ZAMINU-419922 format. One line per field, with one value per residue (C-alpha): residue number from 1; residue in one letter; z, y, x. Coordinates in steps of 0.25 Angstrom, whole numbers, plus 5000, padded with zeros to 4 digits. Example, Ala and Ser with C-alpha at 12.3 -4.5 7.8 and 13.67 -1.06 7.14 Angstrom:
2
i 1;2
aa A;S
zz 5031;5029
yy 4982;4996
xx 5049;5055
This chain:
368
i 1;2;3;4;5;6;7;8;9;10;11;12;13;14;15;16;17;18;19;20;21;22;23;24;25;26;27;28;29;30;31;32;33;34;35;36;37;38;39;40;41;42;43;44;45;46;47;48;49;50;51;52;53;54;55;56;57;58;59;60;61;62;63;64;65;66;67;68;69;70;71;72;73;74;75;76;77;78;79;80;81;82;83;84;85;86;87;88;89;90;91;92;93;94;95;96;97;98;99;100;101;102;103;104;105;106;107;108;109;110;111;112;113;114;115;116;117;118;119;120;121;122;123;124;125;126;127;128;129;130;131;132;133;134;135;136;137;138;139;140;141;142;143;144;145;146;147;148;149;150;151;152;153;154;155;156;157;158;159;160;161;162;163;164;165;166;167;168;169;170;171;172;173;174;175;176;177;178;179;180;181;182;183;184;185;186;187;188;189;190;191;192;193;194;195;196;197;198;199;200;201;202;203;204;205;206;207;208;209;210;211;212;213;214;215;216;217;218;219;220;221;222;223;224;225;226;227;228;229;230;231;232;233;234;235;236;237;238;239;240;241;242;243;244;245;246;247;248;249;250;251;252;253;254;255;256;257;258;259;260;261;262;263;264;265;266;267;268;269;270;271;272;273;274;275;276;277;278;279;280;281;282;283;284;285;286;287;288;289;290;291;292;293;294;295;296;297;298;299;300;301;302;303;304;305;306;307;308;309;310;311;312;313;314;315;316;317;318;319;320;321;322;323;324;325;326;327;328;329;330;331;332;333;334;335;336;337;338;339;340;341;342;343;344;345;346;347;348;349;350;351;352;353;354;355;356;357;358;359;360;361;362;363;364;365;366;367;368
aa M;A;L;D;F;L;T;D;D;Q;V;A;A;Y;E;R;F;V;G;D;L;T;R;A;E;L;E;G;Y;F;L;L;D;G;T;A;L;D;L;I;A;N;K;R;G;A;H;N;R;L;G;I;A;V;Q;I;G;T;V;R;F;L;G;H;F;L;T;E;D;P;L;D;V;P;W;S;T;V;E;Y;V;A;S;Q;L;A;I;A;D;P;S;A;I;K;R;Y;T;E;R;P;K;T;A;Y;E;H;S;W;E;I;R;D;A;Y;G;Y;R;D;F;H;D;E;Q;L;L;A;R;F;G;E;F;L;T;A;R;A;W;T;H;A;E;G;S;L;T;L;F;R;Q;A;T;A;W;L;R;R;E;R;V;L;L;P;G;A;S;T;L;T;R;Q;V;M;T;A;R;E;D;A;N;Q;R;M;Y;H;T;L;A;E;A;A;A;G;V;D;V;E;L;P;W;L;L;L;D;L;L;E;V;P;E;G;K;R;F;S;N;L;E;E;L;R;K;L;E;R;R;D;S;G;P;G;M;E;R;A;L;A;R;V;E;R;A;L;A;L;R;A;R;S;A;Q;V;Q;S;V;P;A;N;R;L;S;A;L;A;K;Y;G;M;A;S;K;A;P;L;L;K;E;L;A;E;P;R;R;T;A;T;L;L;V;T;A;R;H;L;E;A;A;A;V;D;D;A;L;D;L;F;D;S;L;M;A;T;R;L;I;G;P;A;R;R;A;T;D;K;A;R;L;A;A;M;P;K;L;E;K;A;S;T;T;L;V;A;V;T;K;V;M;L;E;L;F;A;N;A;D;G;A;L;G;A;G;S;D;R;G;G;R;L;P
zz 5063;5053;5048;5045;5032;5031;5037;5045;5033;5024;5033;5034;5019;5017;5027;5025;5018;5021;5016;5004;4991;4978;4967;4959;4971;4973;4958;4958;4970;4974;4960;4960;4949;4944;4954;4965;4960;4959;4974;4978;4970;4980;4993;5000;5006;5002;5014;5009;4995;4999;5009;4999;4989;4998;5002;4987;4986;4999;4995;4982;4988;5000;4996;5008;5015;5028;5037;5050;5044;5029;5029;5033;5020;5015;5013;4999;4995;5001;4993;4981;4981;4986;4973;4964;4971;4971;4986;4990;5005;5007;5022;5020;5021;5036;5037;5030;5043;5051;5048;5050;5041;5029;5025;5027;5018;5008;5008;5004;4993;4988;4989;4981;4970;4968;4971;4983;4991;5005;5007;5016;5005;5005;4990;4989;5000;4993;4980;4988;4995;4982;4976;4989;4988;4974;4975;4987;4980;4966;4971;4980;4986;5000;5009;5006;4991;4992;5001;4990;4980;4989;4991;4976;4973;4983;4977;4963;4968;4975;4988;5001;5007;5021;5033;5031;5042;5035;5021;5027;5034;5021;5013;5024;5024;5009;5009;5020;5013;5000;5007;5014;5001;4995;5006;5006;4991;4991;5002;4996;4983;4990;4996;4983;4977;4989;5003;5008;5000;5011;5020;5010;5009;5024;5024;5016;5029;5037;5039;5036;5046;5044;5036;5039;5030;5027;5015;5009;5011;5004;4993;4991;4989;4975;4970;4965;4961;4946;4947;4946;4961;4961;4949;4957;4969;4961;4955;4968;4973;4961;4965;4979;4975;4965;4975;4983;4971;4975;4960;4959;4968;4961;4965;4952;4960;4968;4961;4956;4963;4976;4974;4971;4983;4992;4986;4988;5003;5004;4997;5006;5020;5029;5032;5047;5043;5032;5043;5052;5041;5044;5035;5024;5021;5024;5014;5004;5005;5004;4992;4984;4989;4985;4971;4970;4974;4963;4952;4958;4960;4945;4940;4949;4944;4929;4932;4938;4926;4917;4924;4924;4909;4907;4917;4915;4901;4892;4898;4897;4883;4878;4884;4877;4864;4866;4869;4857;4848;4854;4851;4837;4835;4830;4820;4815;4814;4805;4797;4795;4790;4780;4775;4773;4765;4756;4754;4749;4739;4734;4732;4724;4715;4712;4709;4700;4693;4690;4685;4675;4670;4668;4659;4650;4647;4643;4632;4624;4633;4633;4643;4639
yy 4628;4627;4641;4641;4634;4629;4616;4615;4608;4619;4630;4622;4621;4636;4640;4631;4619;4606;4594;4593;4599;4591;4592;4601;4610;4611;4614;4624;4632;4630;4630;4642;4652;4664;4673;4663;4661;4676;4677;4665;4669;4680;4673;4668;4654;4641;4643;4657;4652;4640;4648;4659;4648;4640;4653;4656;4642;4644;4656;4651;4638;4643;4658;4663;4663;4654;4666;4657;4647;4648;4634;4627;4621;4606;4602;4597;4612;4615;4604;4608;4622;4618;4609;4621;4630;4619;4619;4605;4607;4611;4611;4624;4631;4629;4641;4650;4654;4657;4672;4674;4686;4679;4672;4684;4693;4682;4681;4696;4694;4683;4692;4703;4694;4686;4697;4692;4701;4702;4697;4709;4720;4729;4729;4714;4711;4720;4712;4699;4703;4706;4692;4685;4692;4690;4675;4673;4679;4672;4658;4649;4643;4639;4646;4636;4638;4653;4652;4644;4655;4666;4659;4657;4672;4676;4667;4672;4686;4682;4686;4680;4671;4676;4667;4656;4663;4676;4671;4662;4674;4682;4670;4668;4683;4683;4671;4677;4690;4683;4675;4687;4695;4683;4682;4696;4697;4685;4690;4703;4696;4688;4701;4708;4697;4699;4704;4691;4682;4680;4676;4666;4660;4659;4652;4641;4636;4635;4621;4623;4618;4603;4601;4594;4602;4617;4624;4623;4608;4607;4615;4607;4594;4588;4582;4568;4561;4561;4563;4573;4577;4577;4587;4595;4596;4600;4611;4616;4616;4625;4634;4635;4638;4648;4655;4660;4668;4666;4666;4680;4685;4692;4684;4686;4693;4681;4671;4659;4649;4656;4655;4640;4637;4644;4637;4624;4627;4631;4619;4610;4617;4613;4624;4625;4628;4639;4645;4647;4655;4670;4680;4684;4670;4663;4671;4670;4655;4653;4662;4654;4641;4645;4649;4635;4628;4636;4631;4617;4616;4620;4610;4599;4601;4601;4588;4582;4586;4580;4567;4567;4569;4558;4548;4551;4556;4554;4540;4534;4540;4534;4521;4521;4524;4513;4503;4508;4506;4492;4488;4493;4484;4472;4480;4487;4474;4468;4481;4480;4466;4470;4481;4472;4462;4473;4480;4466;4464;4478;4476;4463;4470;4481;4470;4463;4475;4479;4465;4466;4480;4475;4463;4472;4480;4468;4464;4476;4488;4488;4484;4473
xx 5591;5579;5574;5559;5558;5573;5577;5590;5596;5592;5597;5611;5612;5609;5619;5631;5636;5629;5638;5647;5644;5642;5652;5642;5641;5656;5658;5646;5650;5664;5671;5680;5677;5685;5680;5683;5697;5700;5696;5704;5717;5721;5719;5732;5732;5725;5715;5711;5709;5701;5693;5688;5685;5676;5669;5666;5660;5653;5645;5642;5636;5629;5626;5634;5647;5650;5653;5655;5664;5668;5674;5661;5661;5661;5676;5673;5671;5685;5692;5684;5689;5703;5705;5701;5712;5722;5723;5728;5724;5710;5711;5719;5705;5705;5714;5703;5696;5708;5706;5691;5690;5696;5683;5675;5684;5684;5668;5668;5678;5668;5656;5663;5668;5655;5646;5639;5630;5625;5611;5608;5610;5598;5596;5598;5588;5578;5579;5579;5567;5560;5564;5559;5546;5543;5547;5539;5527;5528;5531;5523;5535;5540;5550;5561;5559;5559;5571;5579;5574;5579;5593;5594;5591;5601;5612;5608;5610;5623;5618;5624;5613;5609;5606;5595;5587;5587;5583;5572;5566;5566;5560;5549;5545;5544;5535;5526;5525;5521;5511;5505;5504;5497;5487;5484;5482;5473;5465;5463;5459;5448;5443;5443;5433;5423;5426;5418;5427;5437;5425;5419;5433;5434;5421;5427;5434;5421;5414;5399;5389;5387;5399;5412;5421;5424;5419;5433;5434;5421;5425;5438;5430;5432;5419;5424;5410;5407;5392;5382;5381;5396;5396;5386;5395;5407;5399;5394;5409;5412;5401;5405;5420;5416;5407;5419;5424;5438;5442;5438;5449;5461;5473;5481;5492;5496;5505;5497;5507;5504;5489;5491;5499;5489;5478;5485;5487;5472;5467;5475;5472;5461;5450;5454;5469;5464;5455;5467;5475;5477;5471;5474;5480;5467;5459;5470;5471;5456;5455;5465;5459;5445;5451;5457;5444;5436;5445;5446;5431;5429;5439;5434;5420;5425;5432;5420;5412;5422;5422;5406;5406;5416;5410;5395;5393;5404;5408;5394;5392;5405;5401;5387;5394;5404;5392;5384;5397;5398;5384;5385;5397;5390;5382;5394;5402;5390;5390;5405;5404;5393;5401;5413;5405;5399;5412;5418;5407;5408;5423;5421;5410;5420;5431;5422;5417;5432;5435;5423;5428;5442;5437;5429;5441;5449;5438;5440;5440;5425;5414;5405
């Protein structure tokens, strides 16, 4: 059964083996190390040696023991372990559960040997709670991603993973607490600018008389016409956005990625949906959306101005310059031809003068 944000397949993969393991997974989790061989060495019977070896690989791979049926593993894992222990008949493992307490006792030996700890240890729960709280606050990530980060932390700390339902509840609680903290912080920041600011933000969701769209929708509209009137409308949009003074709110305590994610939600949502949000979430969402719109309006106006300069001023000036250059080309060509002819004559004169000087030297070294 699916648990909130986890699908049935994800729950199954968390709680038990699903399908055969790859060669890399077998070598990564079921390769017996020195600690494992020491535990196995004092066990009598092939079924006990195989059973405890499989339990060691199971807790490494899943992060917890299979308490109901420790042999609910892919047969390939049993064969892989048997080959390492030189046990010719892997089916001997079927006798492992004849004595129910054996698997339970072996799981405790594995815990002690590898340093695994129980999830419900009070000190450990406190540390895990701190990790979840910090992670949920500093990262704008979904529940599934936070769930995976939580399991990774527990694995690193060698903590036996709890049931999927237990962990999903803790993840959802941490995310909700982080969200509420953000909403309250932003709502207080809005009120800190002006007690009227929350009401000004709420007014963005209203549709003015005679208009089809809300003030927020009008403020979202990007001016696309490269013209004087278009520039005027873009500047008017900047003026309306800046009049809200949302940028004056002190929101530095909220991580930038969370602000960005909330602004993205606000920009994509319709006014009626935002109006239905409960406080303080509504004010928080409108505040960061208004802050985003301030920056967007200024950037869009600058882009439009740049486009106007390029198409209405620089472009025509460049074309006029090119036209003048082309018009001057015949005169330039004629002047170039004249210059070539003059240069040729001058070079001939210099050549003749050098020849005359050379001849005078041959007649006695004196000039005539």
